[in-house]
N, C-alpha and C positions, 0 to 999 in steps of 0.2 A: 337317088335312093337314100344316100346319106343325108341329103337336105330334108327329105320327108321324115326320116328317123329323128332328126334334130327337132323338127317341128312338133312331132308327137311327144318327144321328151319334155319339150317346153310346156306343152299343154298339160301333160301329166303332172309336171312340177307345179304348175299354176293351180290345178285342181286340188293337189295336196295342200298347198298354201291356203286355198279357199276353205278347205275342210278345217284346217288348223284354226284359221281366223274365225270360222263359224263356231268352233268349240270354245274359243276364247270369248267370243261375243255372248254365247249362251251362258258360259260360266259367269261373266260379268253381270249379265241380266239376272242370273240367280242370286249373285251376291247383292245386287242392288235391291232385288225383291226381298231378300233375307234381311238386309239392313233396314229397309222400310218397315218390314214386319217387326223387326227387333225394336226399331225406334217407336213404332206404334205401341208395341208391347211395353217398352220402358215408360213411355208417356202414360199408358194406361195404369201400369203398376205405380208410377209416381203419383198419379191422381188418386189411386186407391189408397196409397200410403198417407197422402195428405188428408184425404177424407177420414181415414181411420184415426190419424193423429188428432184431427179437430174433434172427432167424436170422443176420443179418449180424454182430451183436455176438457171438453164440455162435461163428460161424465165425472171426471175428477173434481171440476169446479162445483158441479151439482152436489156431489158427495160432501165436499168441503163446506159448502153453504148449508147443506142439510145438517151436518154435524155441528156447525157453529150455532145455527138457530136452535137445534134440539138441545145442545149443551146449555145455551142461555136459558131456554125455556125450562129445562130440568133443574139447573143450578139455582135459579131464582127462588122457586118454592122450597128447594132443599135448604138454602140459606136460612129461610124463615123457620123451617122445621128444626134445624140444628140450633139456630140462635135463640128461638123462643123456648125450646126445651131446656137450653142451657140456663136461660134467665129463671125459669120456674124452678129448676133444680137448685138454684142458689137461695131460694126462700127457705125459711125454717119451719113452716107450718104444713109440710107434706107428710102424709102417712107413709109407712114403710112400703106398702104395696104400690102406692102411686109413684113413689120415688123410683122403685125398681122398674116399673113399666116405662117411666119417662127416660130412665137411663137406657133402656132397650131401644126406645124410639131414637134417642140421640145417637147411640152407637150405630144403629141401622142407617141413619141419615149420613153419618160420616163415611160408612162403608160404601154407600151408593154414590156419594160425591166423589170418592176416590176412584171408583169404577168409571164414572163419566169423564173425569179428568184424564185417566189413563187412555181411554179410547180416543179422546180428542187429541191428546199429545201425539199418539202414534200416527194418527191421520195427518196431522200437520207435518210430521217428520217425513212421512211417505210422499206428501205433496210438495216437499221442498220449501215449505212456508214456515218452518220453525226457526225463529231467530233468537240468538242469545242476546240478552240485554244487560251489558255490564254496568254496574253502579258501585259506588263506594259503600261498603257495608261493614258492620261491626261483627267480627268473627265470633266473639264470645256469645253475642246475642243469637246468632244463627245456630251455634252449637246447642245453646240452652233450649231453643224452641224444639230442636230435633230430639234431644235426649229426653225432654219432658214428655213429648208425645209418645216416644218409644216406651218410656217407663210405664205410661198408662196402659199401653198394649199388653205389657207383661205382668201387671201387678196382680192378676188373678191366678197366676201360676207360681209354683215354687222355683222361681228363677232369680239368681243373683245377677245384678247388672253392675259390671265393673267398668270404670271409666279411667283411662290413662291419657292424660293430656300433657303435651310438652310445654314447658314454660317459655320456650322460644317462639311460640306462635305469635304473629303480629296482631296488634289490636284491631287494625282495619286492613281490608283488602279491596281490590277492584276486580269485579267479576260478576257473573250472573248468580247472585245470592240464592234466588228462588230455585234455580236448577241444581246448584250444589246441594242445597237442602233436600231437594227431591231425590237425588242420588243417595244421600245418606239415609233419608227416611225409608226409601225402598229396601235398602240392604238391612237396616235394623229391623224393619217391620217383618221381613222374611225370617230373620234370625229368631225373633220372638214367636212367629207363627209356627215354625218347624222345630221349636225346642219345647218339649213337654216339661222338663225340669233340668236343673243344672245351672249353667252360666252362659250369659251373653257378655262379651267383652268388646269394648270400643277403645281403640288406640288412635290418637291423632298426633301426627308429627309433621314437620316441615323442613324443607331445605331452601336456602336462598341462593340465587345466582343473578347478580346485577339487579335489575328491577323486577325480577320474577321470583315468585314464591311457589314452590311445588308442594302442595298439600298431599299428605298420605293418610288415608283412612283404612284402618284394619278392623274388620268386623269378624269376630271369632265366636262360634257357638258350640254347644255340646248337644246339638239337635240330632235329627234323624239322618243327616248327611245325604249324599247324592251317589247313586250307583254309577259305575264307570261308563256303562252304555248310555247313560243319560247326559253325560257331560257335553257331548257334541251338540245337543239341541237345547242346552241350558238357556241360551240367550235368544231363542227363537220366539217369534210372536205367538201368543195364545197357548204357550206350552206350560204345562204343570207336571212336575215329576210324580210318578206313582199315583195317578189320579184315583185309582180304586182305593189305595190305602189311605190317601189323604183327602178323600171326598168331603170331609167336614171342614177343611181349611178353605176360607173364603179367598176370592181373588179372580182376576181376569186372565192371569198368565202373561200379563204385559209388563209387570214391574221390572223384571231383569232385562227384558228386551229394551225398554225405555232407558234403563240405567246404562246399558252398553252404548246405546246410540247417543245419549247425552254426553257420556264420557268421551266418545270419539269426537263429537262436535267441539268439545273443549280441548282437543288435542291431548287427551289424557289416556290412561291405560287402565284396564281392569283384569285381574287374574283371580282364579279360584283354585283352592285345594280342598279336597273332601275325602273323608274316610267314612264309607257307608255304615250307619249305625252309631257313629261316634261324633260326628259334627263336621262343620265346614268353616273355611276361612276365606273371606273375600278381601282383596287388597286393591284399592283404587288410588291412583295418583293423578292429580289434576293441577295444571298450572294456573296461577292467578297473578295479577299485577300487584306489586308492592306499592303502598302509598305512605308508609311510615316505618321507622325503625323501632318504634315502641312495641314492647311485648306485653302479653296479658298478665303475667306474674302469678305468684303463688295464691294470693288472696282470691283472685277471680277463679282460679282452678278449683280451690276448695269450695267456693260458692256453687260452681257448676256440679261438682261431685255430690254435694249435699242437696241439690235441687233448690237452692236459695237464691240463685242468680236473678230470677224474675223479680223477686221482692226487692233485692238490692238495686236492680236497674230502675224499677218503678220509683223507689224512693229517691234515687239519684236524679231521674228526669223531673220529678216534681219539685225537689228541694235544692238542686244545685244552684250555687250562688251566681247571680247576674251582676255585672258591673254597672255602675251608675254613670251615665254619659249625658248629663244635662247640657253640656257644651256642644253636643252633636245635633245636626239637623239632617234629616233624610227625606227624599222624595220617593213615594211609592206610585207606580204607574200600572193601572189595571182597569180594563173596561167593565169589569164586574164589581159593583160596589161592595157586595158581600165579601169578595176576596180582599178588598182594601181594608175592611173592618177586621178580617181575620189577621192580616199582617199587622195592623195597628195593635190589636189585642195581644199578639205574641211579642211585640216589641215594647209594650207598655212597661214591663219591669225595668227597662233600661233608662227610663226617664228622658229619652231623646225627644226632640221636637220633630213631629212627623207631619208632613204635608202629603196630600194625595191628589192625583189627577186621573182622569179616565181615558186618556188617549195619548199616543205618541206625539201628536202635534202640540198638545199642551205642555208636554215635557220639554220639547224643543224650544217652545216659547219661553219657558221658565229659565232655560239655560242661556238664551239670548238676553233676557231681561236683566238677570244678575242682581235684582233688588234683594233677593235672598240667595245666599251661597250655601250649597249643600255639601255635606261630607260624603254622600253616596246616593246613588239612584237604584231602587229595586224595580226592575222592569219586567212586566209580563211579556210572554212571547206572542201568543196568538191573540191579536186584537183586530177588530174590523177596520178597514181603510188602510192602516199602516201597522205592520207588525213590529214587535220589539227590536228585531235585528235591523230593520230599516230605520227605526227611530234612533237606535244607538249609532248607526253609521252617520246619520245627519247631525247628531250632536257632536261627534268627533270632527265633522267637516266645518263646524262653526269656526274652528281655527284658533280660538283663545287657549292659553295654557290651562285655564279652568276647565273648559269643555274637553280638552284633550286628556286631562289627567284624572278627572273625577271617576272614582270607581263605579262601574255599572254592574249590578248583580242580576242575573237572570232568575226570574221566578216562573216556573212552567210546570204544567201537569204532564208534559210530553217528555218523560224521563226515559227516552229510548236510546238505543245504541248509537254512539257517535254524537249525541246532542251536546254533551259537555265540550267536546273538542270543537264543535261547530260554533258554540257561543264564544269560547275563548279565542277563536280565530277571527271573530267578528266584533272585536272591541269591548267584550265583557271581561271582567276580572274573576268572576265566580259564578257558580251555578247552584241554585237551590230548587230541588224538585218539590212539587206539591203532592199531597198535603205537606206543609212545612213541619219538619221535625225540630223541636226546640234546641236540641243539641247541635244540629247542623247549622241552624240560624246563629246560635251563640258563637260557633267557630268562625263563621263569616264576619260577624260583627266585631269580634276581637281582632281579626286579621286586617279588615279593611276600613273600619270606622274608628276604633279605639285610638286615642291620641294620649300617650302617657305624659307628654310634656304638659298638655292641658290639665291632666289630672293632678300633676305636681303643683301647678299654679292654683288649683282649686282645692288642694288638700285641706281637709277639715271643714269645708263649707258645703259638702254634698249632703243632701237629705237622705235619711234612711229610706229603704223601700217601703212604699205604702202598702198597707194590708188591704185585701179585698173588702169593699164596703158592704158585702152581703152579710157580714156578721150581724146576727140578731134578726135577720129577715126570715120570714116563713117561705121556704122554697119547696114545700111538699109537692106542689104541682110539677116542679122540674124533676124531682127525684122519682116521681111516679113513672116517668118515662113516656115515650111516644113511639108507636109502631113505626119501624123504619128508621129510627134515630137512636144511635148508641150514645146515650147521655153520659154514661160513666166515662167512656172513651173520650168524649168531647171535653168534659171537665178536666180530664187528665191532660189532654192536648194543650189546654190553657193553664197548665201547671196548678190546678186547683182553684183558679180564679173564677168563681161562679159568675161574677158580674161580667167579666170579659166574654165568657161563653154566651151568657144571655144576650149581650149586646150584638153578638154575631148572629144569634138566632133571630133576633128582631130584624136585623139587616137582611138576612136571607128571606124572611117572610115578606118584607117590603119590596125587595129589589128583584126577586126571581119571577114574579108574575109577568112583567114586561117581556122577559126572555121567553117565557112559555107562549105568550101571545105571538111572538115572532115565529116560533116553531110551527104554529098552526098554518102558516102560509107557505109551507115548504112545497117546492116543485122541482122538477128536474133542471129548471133554468137557474135556480138560486141555491144550489147545493153548497157552493163555497160559503155563502153567508150562513147557511144552516149549520155547516160544520163548525164555524166559529161560535155560533150561539150554543149548540149543545156542548161544545168544549167548555164554555163558561159555566153551564149548568153542572157539568161533571166536576169542575174544579171547586165550585162553591159547595156542592153537595159533599164532596170528600172532606172539605174543610170543617163542616159541621158534623161529620161522621154519619151522614146519611148514605151509607155505602151501597145499598141496594139501588137507589136512584142513580148514584154515580156510575154503577156498573151498566145500568140501562143506557145512560147518556153516552158512556164510552163505546158501547156496542153500536149505537146510532152514529156516533162520530166516525167510527171505523167504516161503517157501511156507506156513509156520505163520502168519505175519502175515496172509497173504491167505486163509487158511482152506483151502488146497489140500492136503487130507489124503491124496489119492491119490498126490501126489508124495512125501509123507513116507513112506507105506507102501512105495513102490517103492525109496526111496533111504536110508532110515534105517539099515537093517541094514548097508549098505555103509560108512556112517560109523562105526558101531560096530566093524566088523571091521578097518577101516583103522587106527582109533585104538588098538584093542587090540594090533594088530601093532606099531605105533610104540611103545607103552608097553613091550611085551615086549622090543623091540630096545634101548630106552634102558636097561632094567633089565640086560640082558646086557652092554651097554657099560660101565655103572657097575661091575658085578661084575668085569669085566676090568680096569678102571682100578684098582679097589681091590686086586685080586690083583697087579697090576704095581707097586703102591705100598704094600707091607705096612706096617702101623703097628707101632710098638713095643708089646710086651706088658706088661700089668699084672695084678696079682691081681684087683683090683676097683676100681670108681670111687672117687676120692679124696673122703673125707667133707668136707673143707674146701671143695672146689669145689662139692659138692652143697649145702652150707650157703649158699655165695655165690649159687648159682642160686635157692635158696629165697627168700633175702632180696631178690634182684632181682625175683622174681615178686611178692612182697608190695608192693614199692615201684613196680612197673610200670616198671622201668628196663630198656628193651629193649636198650640197648647192653650193659649188664651181663649180661642174660640171654644174649644172643648170645655174649659173650666166655666166659662160664662153660660154655655148651654146646659151644663150639668147643674149649675146653680138654679137656672130657670126651671129645670125639670124636677127639682126637689119638691115643688108645690103643685097642688091642684088649684085652678083659678075659677072664681065666679064668672068673670068675663075675661076674654083675651086668651083663653086656653088654646083656641084654634091657631093663634099666632105662634105659640111655642111648638105646636105640632108642625106647622108650616116651616118654621125655622129648622127644626130637626131634619125634615125631608130635604131642604135645600142645602144644609151643611153637608149631608151625606153625598149630595150630588155636586158639591164644590161650587154652587152657584153664588159666589160671594158678591158679585156685582148686584145681583137681584136682592140679596139680603141688605146690602148697604142702601140701595134705593128704597126698599120697603121701610127700613128703620129711620131713614132720613125724613120720609114723608110722615 
């Protein structure tokens, strides 16, 4: 009996264990099923998120591309509207009604351009594609541009514009000048917009700490002020305070939002105090890098306050004294011949001997050769085959003291963030962005080429600066101007030397056509070469002050860099057509100038001068080459005129061996 009972207990115990085990198995099965479902769900959610992210990125890129294209398409005709109306407004033969209507057109164009720029800026910031571009800039010039524009905004109202500027402000800073100017412009523009009468006051101060300068801008107005309940949304996109009351005030509502975002990007701060009905005070603090201990001083401050700084700066840029350096010899390296002529023209007042080559390989060969020893090399960055950085590296690797120590100065239109540091860490001594500013060039020449010991030895023997030989010429065809070319700005760039500017225009007309032909063959397979070509067109166009074409080339260069072939297909032909039209107009202008200034006649080119040119080419003496060619071009010839034209073309291309061979025959 007891044995039976024991067996039954055992069976019952086993049954209980089996039940427990079954429950555990079922639980585990449910867990497995749940985990599988969860894994499937997670995978599905992950795929959905990936798909959503890709779609969002595509939508963002589509929006960015659309805005970039639309911005370019809108700004290009707007630049024409603003620029051409500005030119006509400067003429003296306008009636009062015509002048009034043109001023309205000009102001409307400026307002629309500002709106387009605001929308594009906020889109770039939202997409994370907004980069600060630090450059060395002149602080007084930046302040002048800003206060002059602001003064024009408020001149039709009974508003007093008070300016308080610290004498301790440095003359130059390193930072994103355009964005600092944009912040200041936005705040001053708002101050004038929302002030009916009274005062707008601008105070600019600074604090120094090691190599940092903290700029402080205080903009105070006696305008309508801001309600307390509106302070919270003051820096929100597309927000305008009291829209019903202020409906007549123009704007997108993006100005303060952009100002806030730019300030934060620069690691700065912005605060505001306001008393509704009595006015507002905005305080912005922005850190910039220090590049000098020099301060702007009282005279500059007085010029800024009296709005005379532009005039003083223009006179300084045109007439500041160049040192004469006939003992110096420099080599300029650039694959675009027009850019070589620009650099030569800007260096002409220094009386240096200037040689030019069109590739890095030729520069390396010149360093190996040492028949000519240079005081410095001016090296372009973007060149086909071998760029300037590679050429500089290979020059340093030659190993001689001469090749190791010769100053190499970068010339580039790519003045982007980090570029100066990149060049300085790759064997360059200095960096000059294009278009070349004469004051920047002068600073580099004085630091890296000037030799005071040589000047002491030559004391009293230096020739005075030569005047431009355009005196007495009829240059009406030049002064009439050309669509798409800022002639006045171009002459100013060459410090009033009409001849130098005309020479560069001739060079542009001669040497840009082959670049245009190269752009016609663009395909997705040769975008790298295309990038270099349009980069060259951008640089030479900027140099002659054909900024509309330069902007088009820059947009195409950017598209090529990003691989956006569709944009290139859409816009490349327009660049070609616009540039061909400009070349044609320059050619017509030069023909007209030549017809207005007939040269004396000669039977044929003088053999002695041809011999001098030949010897100069053999010796690679560029000053003598230029002098001989200039003498030959003084005359028109009954026979042999084609030879002078051929010589000019080959001198521009540095084909000295071919010239020597031709003149020997």
